[in-house]
N, C-alpha and C positions, 0 to 999 in steps of 0.2 A: 368470742365476745358476741352477746346477743342483746337485743333491745330490752329484754326482760332484766338483764343485769343492770342497765341504767335506771330502770323504773324502781329498782330496789334500793337506789342510793338516796338517802334522806337529804344529803347536802344539795342535790340538784332541785328537789321539790317538783318533780315532773308529775303530770297527771295523764293517765291513759284515757283517751276519748273514745277510741275504738281499736280493736285488734284481737284476733283469735289467738289462742295459745300456740297453735302450730306456726303461725306467722311471727309471733314474738320470739320464737326460738330459732329463727333464721340467723345464719352467721353474718355479722357486719364486717364488710371488707374495708371500709373507709368512711370518711365524712366529707360532704360538700355543702357549703353555705351558698345560697343563691336567692335572688329575688327576681329572676327572669320569669316572664310569663310562660315560656316553653324551654325548660332547662334540660330537656332530654339528651341533647347532643353532648352535654358536658358531664353526663353521669355514666358510671360504670356499674355493672351488676353487683348487687350486695351493698351498695352505698347507702348510708343514712343521710337524709337530706334535711338541712336546717334552713328555715325560711322565716324572715321577719314579716312576711305577708304585705310588703310594700306594694306589690302588684295588685292586691285585692281591691275590688270595687263592691260596695255594699249591695247585697241582693243579687249579684251576678253569678248565677249557678253555672252558666256556660263557661265563664272564665275559670271557675274552680274546677270544673270537669276537664277543661283543657290542660290545666296545670297537673292535676293528679294523674290523668291518663298518660302524660309524658313520663311521670315517675314509674308508673306501672310497666310501660313498654321498656324502660331502661332497666327494670329489675331492681328498683330501689327497695330496701328492706323496710323503711318506715319514713314518715314525715314528722319532723319535730317542728311544730309551729309556734312562733313567739307571740306572746300576748301583749307585748308592749305597745305595738303600733295601733291596734284597734281596741285594746282593753280586754279582748277575749278572742277565742278561736271561732270563726263563723260556723254556724250550723250547716250552711251549704257545703263548706269544705269537708266537714265530718261526713256528710252524706255522700259526697263524691268518693272519699276514701273508702267508705264501706262498700260502695258500688264496685270500685276497682280493686277491692281487697288489699289496700295499702294501710297498714297500721298508722294511726295518727296520735301524737302525744303533744300535750300543751306544755310549753316552756314558760314559766312565770317571768315577769319583768325583772325580778331580782337576779335571775340566773343568766349569765352571759353565754353566748354561743361558744366562746372560747373554752369556758368551763366544761361544756358538754363534749367538745372536741377532745380536750385533754383527757377527760374521763374515758373516752373510747380508746384512745391510744395507750393510756396507762394500763387499761385492762387488757388490751391486746398484747402488749409487750411485757406484762407482768408487773408486779409491785416493785417499781424501781427504788422505792424508799428503803427497801431491805438490802439494797446492794450499794454500800457506801463507796465503793470504788468507782461508781459512775457519777458523772457530772450532770446535774439535773437542770442547770440554767447556765447561761453564758457567764463565765467568770467576770468579775468587775474590771480587771485589767483588759480583757478582750473587748468588753463593752466600751470602755474608754477609748481603746485603740480604734474601734470601728467609727466612733463619733469623730475622732480626729481625721480619719480617712475620708469620711463623708464631707467634712468641712474643706478638706484639701482637694476635693474633686476626683477621688479615686474611682476607677472603673469597676463594673460588677465582678469581673474575674478576681481582682485583688480583694474586694470585700468578701466574696464567697470563700476564697482561700483562707483569709485570716479568721473568718468566723468559724470555719470548720477545722482549723489546724489542731486545736486542742482535743479533737475527737479521734485523732489518728487518721489512718488512710481510709476515710469515708468517701464514697462516690456520691457526689451531689451535683445536680444540674439546675440551672435556671433556664427554663424553656418558655417559648411562646405557645399560644394555642395551635399554631400551624406547625409546631415541631422544630422551630428554629432554636438552636442553642445560643443563648445570650452569653452564658458563662458556665464553666464547670470546674470542679476542683481538680488538682493535678493528678489524683489517683482515679478519676473518672475517665474511662475510655471514650473516644469520639462516638457520637450517636447521630445517625442520619436523621433527617427531618421526618421521613416516613416512619422510621422505627420509633422516634420520639412521640409523634402524634398518635401512634397506636399503642403506646406504652400502657401496660396494666400491671397492677400489683405494686408493692412498695408503698410509699407515702407521697402524696402530692398536696401541697398547700398553695392555694391561690394567693397571689400578691395583691393586696387590696390597694388599688390605685385606679384613677380614671383611665380607661382604655376601651378599645373597640373589641368586638368578638374575635377579631383577627390577630391582635397582638397582645391579648391578655397574657400576663406572665404567671408562671407557677414554679414553686420550688419542688423538685422531684428527687427523692432518695429511693433508688431501686430496692434496697434492702430495708425492710420495715423496722428491724431492730438495730439499725446502725446508729441511731441517735435518739435521745429522749424527746418527747413531744414539745416540752417547753423550750428546749434549745432551738428546735426548728421554727417554732412560732416567733421567737425573738429574732432569728436570722431573717425570717420573712418580713418582719417589721422594719429591719434595717434596709432590706432591699426596697421595701415600699417607700421609705424616705428617699432613697436614691432615685426611684422612679418619679416621685413628685418633683424633685429637683431637675431631673431630666426633662420633664414636661415644660418646666419654666425656661430651661436653657434652650429648648428647641424652638421657642417662639421666633427668634431671629432667623433661624434656618428656614422655618416654614414661611416666614414673611418674604425672604429672599426668593424662595421657590415660587410663591404666588406672583411676585413682581416679574419674574422671568416669564411665567406663563402669560401674564398680562401684556408684556412687551411683545412676546412672540405672537400673540393673537391680534395685535394691532398693526399699525403701519409705521413703526418706529424706524429711525435711521440705523444703519449697521453698527455705528459706534455705540448706540444705546443698547443694542442687543448684546454686543460683546461685553459691555459693562455689566449687564444683568447676568450674563453667564459667569463672569468672574466673581460677582458678589454671591452667587449661588454655589460657589465652590467647584465649578466646572471649568475645564480648560477653554481658552478663547478660540482654539482651533478644533476641528473635528477629528475623526468622525463622531456623529451622534446618532441617536435614534429616539423618536418621539413615541410615547405610549399614552393611550387614553383608555380608561377603565370606567365601569359603572359605579365603582366604589373607590374613593380616594384612600380610605383606611386600608382596604385590601391591597391596593396598588403599592402603598408604602411598605407594607409588611412583606409582600412577595419580593420586592426589590432588595430588602434587607438580607434575603437569602443569598443574593449574588455577592459573595465576599470580594472585597477589593475593587468593586466597580463603582465609580462615582456617579451619582444621580442627584437630581433635584426635582421636587414635586410641588405643585400648587393644586390642591384638591385632586380631582381625577385625572390630571394631566402630569406627565413626568418627562423629563429629558434625561436620557441615559448616555453617558460618555463611553464610546467604544474605541479600543486601541487600534491604531492603524495596522493592518496586516494580520490581526488576530483571526484565528480559525474558530473561535468560540461563537456559537449561535445562541445569543442571549434569548431570542424569542423561543427557541426550542427548550431552553432551560426553564423559562417561565411557564411554558405549556406543561412541562412535567411536574412543576410545583403547584399548578393551579388547583388540582383536586384537593390538596390539603387546605387551601383557602376556602374552597366551596364547602368542605366539611364543617369548617368553623361557622360559615354563614347560615347553614341549615338548608333544607330542601327548597324553601320558598324564596331564597335570596337570588336576585337577578345579578349574577356575577360574571361579567364578560370583559375581555381585554382586546384592544386593537393596537397593532404596531405599524408605524409608518416605515418606509424604506430608509436605508442608511443614508444619512445626510453627510456629505463630505465636509461641509463647513457650515458656519452660521447662516450663510445666505440660502441654504437648502432646508433650514429647519421648518419654515412655514409650510413648505410643500410636504414635509414629513408629517407635520401636524394634521394637515388636511387628509392625507392618506390614512393616518391612524384613526381619525374619526370615521372615515368611510369603512375601514376594516372592522371597526367596532360594530357598525350596523350589520355587517355581514356575519359576525360571530353569533352562534346560536347554541342550543343545548348540546348538540353533538360536537361542535367545535367552538368552545367558549373562548379560546385564544386564537386570534387570526392575525397573521402578518399580511401586509398588502401584497407581498410576493406570492402569497397563496392564491390570489385571485387570477389564476392563469387559464380559466375557461369562461365561456359566456355565462354559464350557470353560476359560477363563483362570483363573477362581476355583478350579475343581476341581484345576487343575494345581499349585496351592500346597498342597493337602492331601497329606500324606505317602502314598506308594504303599501302605504297609501298611494305612492306614486306608481308602483308596479300594478296595483289594482286598476288605476285609471287607464294606464297604457293597455293592459290586457283587455279591459272592457271596451275601450275605444277601438281597438284593432279587430277583436274577434266577436264583439257583442252580437253582430247580425247572424253569426253561426249558431248561437245557442249552445246547448250542451249535448246535442244529439249526434246523429250519424255523420253530419258534415264535419264537425270538429274531430270526431274520432277518426274519420278517414284521413283528414289532414295530418293528424299526429302520426298515423301509420305510414303515410306517404313520405313525410319528411324523415321518419326514422329509417326508411328503406332507401334513402338517398334519391327520392323522387323516381323510383323504378316502378313503372306501371305494372309489370308482370309480378314482381315480388309483393307489391301492395295487394294486388288482386288475390294472390295465393294466400297471403296472411289473413285477409278478410273473407276468404272463401266467396269471392265475387267474380263476375266476368270482367275482363279488362275494360269493356265499353262502359260498364257501370262506374268503374273507378274514374274513367275519363269524364263522365257526366258529372259526378260529384265534385271533382276538382275544379271543373269549369264553373260550377255553382259557387264554390269557395272563392274563386277569383272574382266573380261578379259581385258577391256580397261584401268582400273585403276591399275591393279595388286594387288588389295586388296581382302581379303577373308572376306565376311560379316558374317561368323560364328565366327570370332575372335573379341573380344571386342576392342583391340587396333586399328584394321583396321576400325571398325565402327566409332571410335572416330576420326580417321584421316579424313574419308569422311565427318563426321558431321562438324568438324572444317573447312574443305575446303569449305563446303556449306556456312558457316557463313562468310568466308573470301571472297568468290567470288562476 
């Protein structure tokens, strides 16, 4: 299946705006519809990209170049740009496609993106209309059954099973962007989150519903010829209806989570805290653990990976219920899952998580919240998930102090030394456990010179390096400076 095949279809009414013959002959591996300004992380090599250009701002060449360069880096075969939003495809976008050698095709307002998608998969899987033994759409009785199941509050696993039952033993998954399996058909083997997040090939259809980059759903069929495209689109629409209902049903749970966090952050009576815990679906007794993240959406999605673990969240704060005596380290589990969330957020997303110590009961929850907030400030690029238990060295402890505070302390304590030889001598002296001989050897100085410099350090800082507390002051200041 090539881009050129679609251009030759009179039914679609497509217009080639730019594209060399060699590029138009590239194999199309799949289709992704997107209106993100930077869709690169959601694309796979060889995909055809459909965009309604909602992100476009008139005359903004930089924005067009940013979008198209993301397509080029991902290895997209072509951009199919819809004319409906702006009445035309902007010249700036065509120029960017030419510069990045990405073919661009105009899709008229009368042609739906779904028609283009189906044309791709119909061409990929052969002319299904010549094979009367195949079912090309959901049978009416199946469609009616799914409607009844939706009205009755059926879960995704049942919906997926009934929607795919007439196709035989087809493996079909409902996955989130972070690789979490929401549901799968009985014939689909379990798939780990890492494997699911990295899945390539087959067919993946995005579930159109309001969601964040972290929990966006997709229907995934590993075998491309396992089901006709129209069937998969109709199944995706059913799941989208379920998702919309789930969003409405989740309002009460989110409200209870926010109320719990509000009570936890204030000075409420113990009875009010226990009532808030119960309303949020958590046991009235511990143990618990409080988590704080830079993104509430990412926090909720990563907690969904912890099967069977009760939790409640209010924005970026969550309370996790932990079973007494369990050996499961939930913080370690979250740490192992965090790269999947970071991949969804993209390279520029500030995605960190802090965990407080285990709270034996409700009375310790406020302490765990304070600890989690401190651990969050200590989290960084190298260790984006930090538990307060990790802060077991002075350097780790200081990493949780806000940079602005560390800077003031370092400047106040060491400012008179400057950045020259006195500061350097102090660093080496403390690193060698205040040994005059080893410091002199390390700096290639006479011992008397080391004595003179350290005496100057003591005079300028007002510290006595024969005292342990003063040594710690200067050591901490060096770590903060």
